[in-house]
PyMOL commands that place a pseudoatom at each C-alpha (Angstrom):
pseudoatom trace, name=CA, resn=MET, resi=1, chain=A, elem=C, hetatm=0, pos=[16.838, -23.056, 3.429]
pseudoatom trace, name=CA, resn=HIS, resi=2, chain=A, elem=C, hetatm=0, pos=[17.962, -22.128, -0.083]
pseudoatom trace, name=CA, resn=GLY, resi=3, chain=A, elem=C, hetatm=0, pos=[18.560, -18.447, 0.588]
pseudoatom trace, name=CA, resn=ARG, resi=4, chain=A, elem=C, hetatm=0, pos=[18.551, -15.812, 3.283]
pseudoatom trace, name=CA, resn=HIS, resi=5, chain=A, elem=C, hetatm=0, pos=[15.249, -14.078, 3.895]
pseudoatom trace, name=CA, resn=SER, resi=6, chain=A, elem=C, hetatm=0, pos=[14.917, -11.410, 6.548]
pseudoatom trace, name=CA, resn=VAL, resi=7, chain=A, elem=C, hetatm=0, pos=[12.271, -8.843, 7.338]
pseudoatom trace, name=CA, resn=THR, resi=8, chain=A, elem=C, hetatm=0, pos=[12.184, -5.790, 9.549]
pseudoatom trace, name=CA, resn=TYR, resi=9, chain=A, elem=C, hetatm=0, pos=[9.096, -5.260, 11.717]
pseudoatom trace, name=CA, resn=ALA, resi=10, chain=A, elem=C, hetatm=0, pos=[8.509, -1.734, 12.901]
pseudoatom trace, name=CA, resn=ALA, resi=11, chain=A, elem=C, hetatm=0, pos=[5.840, 0.639, 14.072]
pseudoatom trace, name=CA, resn=PRO, resi=12, chain=A, elem=C, hetatm=0, pos=[3.594, 1.959, 11.269]
pseudoatom trace, name=CA, resn=LYS, resi=13, chain=A, elem=C, hetatm=0, pos=[5.423, 4.376, 9.008]
pseudoatom trace, name=CA, resn=PRO, resi=14, chain=A, elem=C, hetatm=0, pos=[5.443, 4.958, 5.250]
pseudoatom trace, name=CA, resn=VAL, resi=15, chain=A, elem=C, hetatm=0, pos=[8.291, 3.407, 3.302]
pseudoatom trace, name=CA, resn=VAL, resi=16, chain=A, elem=C, hetatm=0, pos=[9.215, 3.755, -0.346]
pseudoatom trace, name=CA, resn=ASN, resi=17, chain=A, elem=C, hetatm=0, pos=[7.862, 1.070, -2.646]
pseudoatom trace, name=CA, resn=HIS, resi=18, chain=A, elem=C, hetatm=0, pos=[10.463, -0.694, -4.775]
pseudoatom trace, name=CA, resn=ALA, resi=19, chain=A, elem=C, hetatm=0, pos=[8.556, -3.936, -5.289]
pseudoatom trace, name=CA, resn=SER, resi=20, chain=A, elem=C, hetatm=0, pos=[10.376, -4.708, -8.523]
pseudoatom trace, name=CA, resn=GLY, resi=21, chain=A, elem=C, hetatm=0, pos=[13.670, -4.638, -6.666]
pseudoatom trace, name=CA, resn=GLY, resi=22, chain=A, elem=C, hetatm=0, pos=[12.589, -6.756, -3.722]
pseudoatom trace, name=CA, resn=THR, resi=23, chain=A, elem=C, hetatm=0, pos=[11.332, -4.106, -1.323]
pseudoatom trace, name=CA, resn=VAL, resi=24, chain=A, elem=C, hetatm=0, pos=[7.621, -3.802, -0.648]
pseudoatom trace, name=CA, resn=VAL, resi=25, chain=A, elem=C, hetatm=0, pos=[5.461, -1.294, 1.148]
pseudoatom trace, name=CA, resn=SER, resi=26, chain=A, elem=C, hetatm=0, pos=[3.566, -2.143, 4.286]
pseudoatom trace, name=CA, resn=SER, resi=27, chain=A, elem=C, hetatm=0, pos=[2.879, -0.319, 7.518]
pseudoatom trace, name=CA, resn=TRP, resi=28, chain=A, elem=C, hetatm=0, pos=[4.183, -3.326, 9.416]
pseudoatom trace, name=CA, resn=VAL, resi=29, chain=A, elem=C, hetatm=0, pos=[6.607, -5.136, 7.144]
pseudoatom trace, name=CA, resn=SER, resi=30, chain=A, elem=C, hetatm=0, pos=[9.022, -2.480, 6.031]
pseudoatom trace, name=CA, resn=ARG, resi=31, chain=A, elem=C, hetatm=0, pos=[11.209, -4.548, 3.730]
pseudoatom trace, name=CA, resn=PHE, resi=32, chain=A, elem=C, hetatm=0, pos=[12.498, -8.012, 2.950]
pseudoatom trace, name=CA, resn=ASP, resi=33, chain=A, elem=C, hetatm=0, pos=[15.849, -9.071, 1.546]
pseudoatom trace, name=CA, resn=ASP, resi=34, chain=A, elem=C, hetatm=0, pos=[16.258, -12.108, -0.645]
pseudoatom trace, name=CA, resn=GLU, resi=35, chain=A, elem=C, hetatm=0, pos=[19.848, -13.095, -1.350]
pseudoatom trace, name=CA, resn=PRO, resi=36, chain=A, elem=C, hetatm=0, pos=[19.685, -16.590, -2.864]
pseudoatom trace, name=CA, resn=THR, resi=37, chain=A, elem=C, hetatm=0, pos=[22.724, -18.815, -2.775]
pseudoatom trace, name=CA, resn=ALA, resi=38, chain=A, elem=C, hetatm=0, pos=[21.119, -21.289, -5.183]
pseudoatom trace, name=CA, resn=GLU, resi=39, chain=A, elem=C, hetatm=0, pos=[17.437, -21.421, -6.093]
pseudoatom trace, name=CA, resn=SER, resi=40, chain=A, elem=C, hetatm=0, pos=[15.649, -19.439, -3.388]
pseudoatom trace, name=CA, resn=VAL, resi=41, chain=A, elem=C, hetatm=0, pos=[12.432, -20.576, -1.741]
pseudoatom trace, name=CA, resn=ALA, resi=42, chain=A, elem=C, hetatm=0, pos=[10.547, -17.717, -3.413]
pseudoatom trace, name=CA, resn=THR, resi=43, chain=A, elem=C, hetatm=0, pos=[11.964, -18.514, -6.866]
pseudoatom trace, name=CA, resn=ARG, resi=44, chain=A, elem=C, hetatm=0, pos=[11.290, -22.217, -6.488]
pseudoatom trace, name=CA, resn=PHE, resi=45, chain=A, elem=C, hetatm=0, pos=[7.642, -21.698, -5.596]
pseudoatom trace, name=CA, resn=ALA, resi=46, chain=A, elem=C, hetatm=0, pos=[7.269, -19.073, -8.322]
pseudoatom trace, name=CA, resn=ARG, resi=47, chain=A, elem=C, hetatm=0, pos=[8.506, -21.638, -10.831]
pseudoatom trace, name=CA, resn=MET, resi=48, chain=A, elem=C, hetatm=0, pos=[5.945, -24.131, -9.530]
pseudoatom trace, name=CA, resn=SER, resi=49, chain=A, elem=C, hetatm=0, pos=[3.217, -21.503, -9.870]
pseudoatom trace, name=CA, resn=GLN, resi=50, chain=A, elem=C, hetatm=0, pos=[4.258, -20.763, -13.446]
pseudoatom trace, name=CA, resn=GLU, resi=51, chain=A, elem=C, hetatm=0, pos=[3.864, -24.421, -14.281]
pseudoatom trace, name=CA, resn=ARG, resi=52, chain=A, elem=C, hetatm=0, pos=[0.224, -24.206, -13.124]
pseudoatom trace, name=CA, resn=GLY, resi=53, chain=A, elem=C, hetatm=0, pos=[-0.560, -21.500, -15.675]
pseudoatom trace, name=CA, resn=ASN, resi=54, chain=A, elem=C, hetatm=0, pos=[-2.583, -18.597, -14.340]
pseudoatom trace, name=CA, resn=ARG, resi=55, chain=A, elem=C, hetatm=0, pos=[-3.169, -20.137, -10.893]
pseudoatom trace, name=CA, resn=ILE, resi=56, chain=A, elem=C, hetatm=0, pos=[-0.992, -19.329, -7.910]
pseudoatom trace, name=CA, resn=LEU, resi=57, chain=A, elem=C, hetatm=0, pos=[-1.622, -21.663, -4.974]
pseudoatom trace, name=CA, resn=LEU, resi=58, chain=A, elem=C, hetatm=0, pos=[-1.194, -20.494, -1.380]
pseudoatom trace, name=CA, resn=ASP, resi=59, chain=A, elem=C, hetatm=0, pos=[-1.473, -23.755, 0.528]
pseudoatom trace, name=CA, resn=ASP, resi=60, chain=A, elem=C, hetatm=0, pos=[0.585, -23.173, 3.646]
pseudoatom trace, name=CA, resn=VAL, resi=61, chain=A, elem=C, hetatm=0, pos=[0.699, -21.031, 6.764]
pseudoatom trace, name=CA, resn=ILE, resi=62, chain=A, elem=C, hetatm=0, pos=[1.574, -17.379, 6.114]
pseudoatom trace, name=CA, resn=ALA, resi=63, chain=A, elem=C, hetatm=0, pos=[5.075, -16.985, 7.552]
pseudoatom trace, name=CA, resn=SER, resi=64, chain=A, elem=C, hetatm=0, pos=[5.232, -15.574, 11.043]
pseudoatom trace, name=CA, resn=PRO, resi=65, chain=A, elem=C, hetatm=0, pos=[8.001, -13.719, 12.884]
pseudoatom trace, name=CA, resn=MET, resi=66, chain=A, elem=C, hetatm=0, pos=[7.741, -16.461, 15.507]
pseudoatom trace, name=CA, resn=THR, resi=67, chain=A, elem=C, hetatm=0, pos=[8.915, -19.109, 13.002]
pseudoatom trace, name=CA, resn=GLY, resi=68, chain=A, elem=C, hetatm=0, pos=[12.040, -17.309, 11.847]
pseudoatom trace, name=CA, resn=GLU, resi=69, chain=A, elem=C, hetatm=0, pos=[10.741, -17.321, 8.278]
pseudoatom trace, name=CA, resn=SER, resi=70, chain=A, elem=C, hetatm=0, pos=[9.446, -13.758, 8.097]
pseudoatom trace, name=CA, resn=GLY, resi=71, chain=A, elem=C, hetatm=0, pos=[9.202, -12.331, 4.614]
pseudoatom trace, name=CA, resn=GLN, resi=72, chain=A, elem=C, hetatm=0, pos=[9.185, -15.666, 2.813]
pseudoatom trace, name=CA, resn=THR, resi=73, chain=A, elem=C, hetatm=0, pos=[5.499, -15.722, 1.970]
pseudoatom trace, name=CA, resn=ALA, resi=74, chain=A, elem=C, hetatm=0, pos=[5.523, -12.133, 0.710]
pseudoatom trace, name=CA, resn=ALA, resi=75, chain=A, elem=C, hetatm=0, pos=[8.681, -12.828, -1.305]
pseudoatom trace, name=CA, resn=TRP, resi=76, chain=A, elem=C, hetatm=0, pos=[7.057, -15.945, -2.748]
pseudoatom trace, name=CA, resn=LEU, resi=77, chain=A, elem=C, hetatm=0, pos=[3.904, -14.044, -3.757]
pseudoatom trace, name=CA, resn=SER, resi=78, chain=A, elem=C, hetatm=0, pos=[5.866, -11.217, -5.364]
pseudoatom trace, name=CA, resn=ALA, resi=79, chain=A, elem=C, hetatm=0, pos=[7.997, -13.689, -7.358]
pseudoatom trace, name=CA, resn=SER, resi=80, chain=A, elem=C, hetatm=0, pos=[4.933, -15.765, -8.296]
pseudoatom trace, name=CA, resn=LEU, resi=81, chain=A, elem=C, hetatm=0, pos=[3.061, -12.776, -9.701]
pseudoatom trace, name=CA, resn=LYS, resi=82, chain=A, elem=C, hetatm=0, pos=[6.124, -11.689, -11.667]
pseudoatom trace, name=CA, resn=SER, resi=83, chain=A, elem=C, hetatm=0, pos=[6.511, -15.145, -13.189]
pseudoatom trace, name=CA, resn=CYS, resi=84, chain=A, elem=C, hetatm=0, pos=[2.812, -15.562, -13.973]
pseudoatom trace, name=CA, resn=SER, resi=85, chain=A, elem=C, hetatm=0, pos=[2.135, -14.646, -17.607]
pseudoatom trace, name=CA, resn=ALA, resi=86, chain=A, elem=C, hetatm=0, pos=[-1.658, -14.686, -17.342]
pseudoatom trace, name=CA, resn=SER, resi=87, chain=A, elem=C, hetatm=0, pos=[-3.500, -11.422, -17.912]
pseudoatom trace, name=CA, resn=LYS, resi=88, chain=A, elem=C, hetatm=0, pos=[-5.772, -12.296, -14.986]
pseudoatom trace, name=CA, resn=PRO, resi=89, chain=A, elem=C, hetatm=0, pos=[-3.793, -14.237, -12.379]
pseudoatom trace, name=CA, resn=GLU, resi=90, chain=A, elem=C, hetatm=0, pos=[-5.749, -16.264, -9.831]
pseudoatom trace, name=CA, resn=LEU, resi=91, chain=A, elem=C, hetatm=0, pos=[-4.596, -16.733, -6.248]
pseudoatom trace, name=CA, resn=GLN, resi=92, chain=A, elem=C, hetatm=0, pos=[-6.155, -19.884, -4.825]
pseudoatom trace, name=CA, resn=ILE, resi=93, chain=A, elem=C, hetatm=0, pos=[-6.072, -19.917, -1.028]
pseudoatom trace, name=CA, resn=VAL, resi=94, chain=A, elem=C, hetatm=0, pos=[-6.028, -23.002, 1.175]
pseudoatom trace, name=CA, resn=SER, resi=95, chain=A, elem=C, hetatm=0, pos=[-4.566, -21.671, 4.420]
pseudoatom trace, name=CA, resn=ASP, resi=96, chain=A, elem=C, hetatm=0, pos=[-5.394, -21.387, 8.114]
pseudoatom trace, name=CA, resn=GLY, resi=97, chain=A, elem=C, hetatm=0, pos=[-3.662, -17.991, 8.178]
pseudoatom trace, name=CA, resn=GLY, resi=98, chain=A, elem=C, hetatm=0, pos=[-0.551, -16.996, 10.077]
pseudoatom trace, name=CA, resn=SER, resi=99, chain=A, elem=C, hetatm=0, pos=[1.120, -13.624, 10.488]
pseudoatom trace, name=CA, resn=LEU, resi=100, chain=A, elem=C, hetatm=0, pos=[-1.188, -10.644, 10.034]
pseudoatom trace, name=CA, resn=ALA, resi=101, chain=A, elem=C, hetatm=0, pos=[1.825, -8.410, 9.437]
pseudoatom trace, name=CA, resn=GLU, resi=102, chain=A, elem=C, hetatm=0, pos=[2.889, -10.649, 6.572]
pseudoatom trace, name=CA, resn=ALA, resi=103, chain=A, elem=C, hetatm=0, pos=[-0.698, -10.641, 5.246]
pseudoatom trace, name=CA, resn=PHE, resi=104, chain=A, elem=C, hetatm=0, pos=[-0.645, -6.829, 5.119]
pseudoatom trace, name=CA, resn=CYS, resi=105, chain=A, elem=C, hetatm=0, pos=[2.548, -7.023, 3.074]
pseudoatom trace, name=CA, resn=MET, resi=106, chain=A, elem=C, hetatm=0, pos=[1.009, -9.575, 0.709]
pseudoatom trace, name=CA, resn=ALA, resi=107, chain=A, elem=C, hetatm=0, pos=[-2.090, -7.400, 0.321]
pseudoatom trace, name=CA, resn=ASP, resi=108, chain=A, elem=C, hetatm=0, pos=[0.104, -4.444, -0.665]
pseudoatom trace, name=CA, resn=ILE, resi=109, chain=A, elem=C, hetatm=0, pos=[1.750, -6.600, -3.333]
pseudoatom trace, name=CA, resn=ILE, resi=110, chain=A, elem=C, hetatm=0, pos=[-1.652, -7.669, -4.670]
pseudoatom trace, name=CA, resn=ARG, resi=111, chain=A, elem=C, hetatm=0, pos=[-3.109, -4.166, -4.683]
pseudoatom trace, name=CA, resn=ARG, resi=112, chain=A, elem=C, hetatm=0, pos=[-0.054, -2.696, -6.440]
pseudoatom trace, name=CA, resn=ASN, resi=113, chain=A, elem=C, hetatm=0, pos=[0.064, -5.371, -9.113]
pseudoatom trace, name=CA, resn=LYS, resi=114, chain=A, elem=C, hetatm=0, pos=[-0.679, -3.958, -12.565]
pseudoatom trace, name=CA, resn=ARG, resi=115, chain=A, elem=C, hetatm=0, pos=[-3.020, -6.875, -13.284]
pseudoatom trace, name=CA, resn=ALA, resi=116, chain=A, elem=C, hetatm=0, pos=[-6.195, -7.425, -11.290]
pseudoatom trace, name=CA, resn=VAL, resi=117, chain=A, elem=C, hetatm=0, pos=[-5.748, -10.492, -9.119]
pseudoatom trace, name=CA, resn=THR, resi=118, chain=A, elem=C, hetatm=0, pos=[-8.665, -12.864, -8.563]
pseudoatom trace, name=CA, resn=GLY, resi=119, chain=A, elem=C, hetatm=0, pos=[-8.702, -14.527, -5.166]
pseudoatom trace, name=CA, resn=LYS, resi=120, chain=A, elem=C, hetatm=0, pos=[-10.387, -17.910, -4.807]
pseudoatom trace, name=CA, resn=ALA, resi=121, chain=A, elem=C, hetatm=0, pos=[-11.072, -19.018, -1.242]
pseudoatom trace, name=CA, resn=VAL, resi=122, chain=A, elem=C, hetatm=0, pos=[-11.158, -22.730, -0.654]
pseudoatom trace, name=CA, resn=HIS, resi=123, chain=A, elem=C, hetatm=0, pos=[-10.146, -22.477, 2.985]
pseudoatom trace, name=CA, resn=ALA, resi=124, chain=A, elem=C, hetatm=0, pos=[-9.166, -18.937, 3.991]
pseudoatom trace, name=CA, resn=LYS, resi=125, chain=A, elem=C, hetatm=0, pos=[-8.990, -18.204, 7.686]
pseudoatom trace, name=CA, resn=SER, resi=126, chain=A, elem=C, hetatm=0, pos=[-7.514, -15.440, 9.811]
pseudoatom trace, name=CA, resn=ALA, resi=127, chain=A, elem=C, hetatm=0, pos=[-4.655, -13.687, 7.967]
pseudoatom trace, name=CA, resn=ALA, resi=128, chain=A, elem=C, hetatm=0, pos=[-5.452, -15.693, 4.822]
pseudoatom trace, name=CA, resn=ALA, resi=129, chain=A, elem=C, hetatm=0, pos=[-8.945, -14.150, 4.805]
pseudoatom trace, name=CA, resn=VAL, resi=130, chain=A, elem=C, hetatm=0, pos=[-7.324, -10.706, 4.862]
pseudoatom trace, name=CA, resn=VAL, resi=131, chain=A, elem=C, hetatm=0, pos=[-5.202, -11.596, 1.816]
pseudoatom trace, name=CA, resn=TRP, resi=132, chain=A, elem=C, hetatm=0, pos=[-8.316, -12.860, 0.004]
pseudoatom trace, name=CA, resn=CYS, resi=133, chain=A, elem=C, hetatm=0, pos=[-10.232, -9.658, 0.763]
pseudoatom trace, name=CA, resn=SER, resi=134, chain=A, elem=C, hetatm=0, pos=[-7.469, -7.590, -0.851]
pseudoatom trace, name=CA, resn=CYS, resi=135, chain=A, elem=C, hetatm=0, pos=[-8.060, -9.202, -4.259]
pseudoatom trace, name=CA, resn=ALA, resi=136, chain=A, elem=C, hetatm=0, pos=[-9.882, -7.221, -6.933]
pseudoatom trace, name=CA, resn=LYS, resi=137, chain=A, elem=C, hetatm=0, pos=[-12.267, -10.112, -7.598]
pseudoatom trace, name=CA, resn=ARG, resi=138, chain=A, elem=C, hetatm=0, pos=[-13.157, -12.557, -4.847]
pseudoatom trace, name=CA, resn=LEU, resi=139, chain=A, elem=C, hetatm=0, pos=[-14.541, -16.018, -5.547]
pseudoatom trace, name=CA, resn=ILE, resi=140, chain=A, elem=C, hetatm=0, pos=[-15.269, -18.797, -3.100]
pseudoatom trace, name=CA, resn=ALA, resi=141, chain=A, elem=C, hetatm=0, pos=[-15.383, -22.517, -3.820]
pseudoatom trace, name=CA, resn=SER, resi=142, chain=A, elem=C, hetatm=0, pos=[-18.781, -24.178, -3.452]
pseudoatom trace, name=CA, resn=CYS, resi=143, chain=A, elem=C, hetatm=0, pos=[-17.437, -25.984, -0.389]
pseudoatom trace, name=CA, resn=GLY, resi=144, chain=A, elem=C, hetatm=0, pos=[-15.252, -23.039, 0.645]
pseudoatom trace, name=CA, resn=ILE, resi=145, chain=A, elem=C, hetatm=0, pos=[-14.849, -21.385, 4.036]
pseudoatom trace, name=CA, resn=VAL, resi=146, chain=A, elem=C, hetatm=0, pos=[-13.781, -17.848, 4.953]
pseudoatom trace, name=CA, resn=GLN, resi=147, chain=A, elem=C, hetatm=0, pos=[-13.282, -16.921, 8.598]
pseudoatom trace, name=CA, resn=PHE, resi=148, chain=A, elem=C, hetatm=0, pos=[-12.099, -13.737, 10.304]
pseudoatom trace, name=CA, resn=HIS, resi=149, chain=A, elem=C, hetatm=0, pos=[-10.048, -13.850, 13.509]
pseudoatom trace, name=CA, resn=ARG, resi=150, chain=A, elem=C, hetatm=0, pos=[-9.051, -11.257, 16.070]
pseudoatom trace, name=CA, resn=PRO, resi=151, chain=A, elem=C, hetatm=0, pos=[-5.340, -10.364, 16.028]
pseudoatom trace, name=CA, resn=HIS, resi=152, chain=A, elem=C, hetatm=0, pos=[-3.400, -11.783, 18.960]
pseudoatom trace, name=CA, resn=SER, resi=153, chain=A, elem=C, hetatm=0, pos=[0.038, -11.428, 20.458]
pseudoatom trace, name=CA, resn=SER, resi=154, chain=A, elem=C, hetatm=0, pos=[1.689, -14.047, 18.230]
pseudoatom trace, name=CA, resn=ASN, resi=155, chain=A, elem=C, hetatm=0, pos=[0.955, -11.774, 15.254]
pseudoatom trace, name=CA, resn=SER, resi=156, chain=A, elem=C, hetatm=0, pos=[3.573, -9.343, 16.468]
pseudoatom trace, name=CA, resn=VAL, resi=157, chain=A, elem=C, hetatm=0, pos=[6.860, -9.175, 18.314]
pseudoatom trace, name=CA, resn=ALA, resi=158, chain=A, elem=C, hetatm=0, pos=[5.475, -6.183, 20.208]
pseudoatom trace, name=CA, resn=GLY, resi=159, chain=A, elem=C, hetatm=0, pos=[2.887, -5.916, 22.964]
pseudoatom trace, name=CA, resn=PRO, resi=160, chain=A, elem=C, hetatm=0, pos=[-0.879, -5.403, 23.269]
pseudoatom trace, name=CA, resn=SER, resi=161, chain=A, elem=C, hetatm=0, pos=[-0.805, -1.809, 22.048]
pseudoatom trace, name=CA, resn=VAL, resi=162, chain=A, elem=C, hetatm=0, pos=[0.689, -2.913, 18.740]
pseudoatom trace, name=CA, resn=VAL, resi=163, chain=A, elem=C, hetatm=0, pos=[-1.854, -5.736, 18.441]
pseudoatom trace, name=CA, resn=ALA, resi=164, chain=A, elem=C, hetatm=0, pos=[-4.630, -3.168, 18.969]
pseudoatom trace, name=CA, resn=GLU, resi=165, chain=A, elem=C, hetatm=0, pos=[-3.098, -0.963, 16.269]
pseudoatom trace, name=CA, resn=MET, resi=166, chain=A, elem=C, hetatm=0, pos=[-2.929, -3.928, 13.914]
pseudoatom trace, name=CA, resn=ARG, resi=167, chain=A, elem=C, hetatm=0, pos=[-6.642, -4.535, 14.515]
pseudoatom trace, name=CA, resn=ARG, resi=168, chain=A, elem=C, hetatm=0, pos=[-7.384, -0.908, 13.646]
pseudoatom trace, name=CA, resn=GLU, resi=169, chain=A, elem=C, hetatm=0, pos=[-5.290, -1.146, 10.495]
pseudoatom trace, name=CA, resn=MET, resi=170, chain=A, elem=C, hetatm=0, pos=[-6.966, -4.403, 9.514]
pseudoatom trace, name=CA, resn=LEU, resi=171, chain=A, elem=C, hetatm=0, pos=[-10.403, -2.778, 9.831]
pseudoatom trace, name=CA, resn=ASP, resi=172, chain=A, elem=C, hetatm=0, pos=[-9.282, 0.247, 7.819]
pseudoatom trace, name=CA, resn=LYS, resi=173, chain=A, elem=C, hetatm=0, pos=[-7.888, -1.943, 5.058]
pseudoatom trace, name=CA, resn=LEU, resi=174, chain=A, elem=C, hetatm=0, pos=[-10.878, -4.278, 4.865]
pseudoatom trace, name=CA, resn=HIS, resi=175, chain=A, elem=C, hetatm=0, pos=[-13.321, -1.379, 4.597]
pseudoatom trace, name=CA, resn=SER, resi=176, chain=A, elem=C, hetatm=0, pos=[-11.178, 0.410, 1.990]
pseudoatom trace, name=CA, resn=TRP, resi=177, chain=A, elem=C, hetatm=0, pos=[-11.008, -2.755, -0.130]
pseudoatom trace, name=CA, resn=ILE, resi=178, chain=A, elem=C, hetatm=0, pos=[-14.730, -3.550, 0.238]
pseudoatom trace, name=CA, resn=PRO, resi=179, chain=A, elem=C, hetatm=0, pos=[-16.403, -0.176, 0.912]
pseudoatom trace, name=CA, resn=SER, resi=180, chain=A, elem=C, hetatm=0, pos=[-19.892, -1.657, 0.569]
pseudoatom trace, name=CA, resn=ILE, resi=181, chain=A, elem=C, hetatm=0, pos=[-19.329, -3.289, 3.969]
pseudoatom trace, name=CA, resn=SER, resi=182, chain=A, elem=C, hetatm=0, pos=[-19.018, -0.910, 6.901]
pseudoatom trace, name=CA, resn=ARG, resi=183, chain=A, elem=C, hetatm=0, pos=[-16.046, -0.812, 9.210]
pseudoatom trace, name=CA, resn=ALA, resi=184, chain=A, elem=C, hetatm=0, pos=[-18.399, -1.544, 12.110]
pseudoatom trace, name=CA, resn=GLN, resi=185, chain=A, elem=C, hetatm=0, pos=[-19.668, -4.683, 10.379]
pseudoatom trace, name=CA, resn=PHE, resi=186, chain=A, elem=C, hetatm=0, pos=[-16.134, -5.924, 9.795]
pseudoatom trace, name=CA, resn=ALA, resi=187, chain=A, elem=C, hetatm=0, pos=[-15.387, -5.228, 13.478]
pseudoatom trace, name=CA, resn=ARG, resi=188, chain=A, elem=C, hetatm=0, pos=[-18.321, -7.400, 14.547]
pseudoatom trace, name=CA, resn=TRP, resi=189, chain=A, elem=C, hetatm=0, pos=[-17.236, -10.222, 12.266]
pseudoatom trace, name=CA, resn=ILE, resi=190, chain=A, elem=C, hetatm=0, pos=[-13.656, -10.052, 13.535]
pseudoatom trace, name=CA, resn=ASP, resi=191, chain=A, elem=C, hetatm=0, pos=[-14.638, -9.938, 17.207]
pseudoatom trace, name=CA, resn=ASP, resi=192, chain=A, elem=C, hetatm=0, pos=[-17.114, -12.800, 16.719]
pseudoatom trace, name=CA, resn=GLU, resi=193, chain=A, elem=C, hetatm=0, pos=[-14.586, -14.705, 14.583]
pseudoatom trace, name=CA, resn=GLN, resi=194, chain=A, elem=C, hetatm=0, pos=[-17.349, -15.092, 12.041]
pseudoatom trace, name=CA, resn=GLU, resi=195, chain=A, elem=C, hetatm=0, pos=[-17.174, -18.000, 9.592]
pseudoatom trace, name=CA, resn=PHE, resi=196, chain=A, elem=C, hetatm=0, pos=[-18.818, -17.888, 6.154]
pseudoatom trace, name=CA, resn=ASP, resi=197, chain=A, elem=C, hetatm=0, pos=[-19.663, -20.702, 3.793]
pseudoatom trace, name=CA, resn=ALA, resi=198, chain=A, elem=C, hetatm=0, pos=[-20.026, -19.998, 0.080]
pseudoatom trace, name=CA, resn=ASP, resi=199, chain=A, elem=C, hetatm=0, pos=[-23.663, -18.876, 0.139]
pseudoatom trace, name=CA, resn=ALA, resi=200, chain=A, elem=C, hetatm=0, pos=[-23.156, -16.714, 3.233]
pseudoatom trace, name=CA, resn=ALA, resi=201, chain=A, elem=C, hetatm=0, pos=[-20.037, -15.054, 1.781]
pseudoatom trace, name=CA, resn=VAL, resi=202, chain=A, elem=C, hetatm=0, pos=[-21.914, -14.057, -1.363]
pseudoatom trace, name=CA, resn=ALA, resi=203, chain=A, elem=C, hetatm=0, pos=[-24.970, -12.896, 0.602]
pseudoatom trace, name=CA, resn=ALA, resi=204, chain=A, elem=C, hetatm=0, pos=[-22.778, -10.773, 2.880]
pseudoatom trace, name=CA, resn=GLY, resi=205, chain=A, elem=C, hetatm=0, pos=[-21.126, -9.075, -0.093]
pseudoatom trace, name=CA, resn=LEU, resi=206, chain=A, elem=C, hetatm=0, pos=[-17.688, -10.526, 0.612]
pseudoatom trace, name=CA, resn=ALA, resi=207, chain=A, elem=C, hetatm=0, pos=[-17.537, -12.785, -2.441]
pseudoatom trace, name=CA, resn=HIS, resi=208, chain=A, elem=C, hetatm=0, pos=[-18.463, -11.763, -5.964]
pseudoatom trace, name=CA, resn=GLY, resi=209, chain=A, elem=C, hetatm=0, pos=[-19.529, -15.304, -6.733]
pseudoatom trace, name=CA, resn=ILE, resi=210, chain=A, elem=C, hetatm=0, pos=[-19.063, -19.034, -6.290]
pseudoatom trace, name=CA, resn=GLY, resi=211, chain=A, elem=C, hetatm=0, pos=[-16.587, -20.731, -8.556]
for i in range(1, 211): cmd.bond("trace and resi %d" % i, "trace and resi %d" % (i + 1))
show_as sticks, trace
zoom trace
């Protein structure tokens, strides 16, 4: 570990957004602190993203409170977007998912970014699919996969009632980001853990195109 990253998980409540100073808004992730002793994990990955030009690559599990690495993935995304000079940054996703709470935080960062972020799904499952859906423009690779999952207890340090609330928030967010798809339809996909290939994602209205 190159720095100390901590995050506070709490019941849903509004918090002030100070994304430029290292604090981000989410109903579930109230804040993260990044106090690097050398080159922090977030800064290191942001530098790697900058070297790729306009593409930011998410190719790992979204950090979970169960791993002790909470806040790292959100911190990495925030730093990556700040270091990316492209007018239209692209977030390429190759991830099985991870913490839904962390995904909500990442989605807030994406939605509040002054530049429209394009999400490209190569392999976006579970929480990673939620992050992809939050992007202003959604592309899927010709061989890509997007799959929704039901929230489960490992997504939260709390009990079943919090997991149920996270499901409700996930449905609200997905429908607000893609209003052409009903909340009820998203609920069916989540409960069925529906998987989409490229053609199906475009036909369903999830993806704007294949690319």
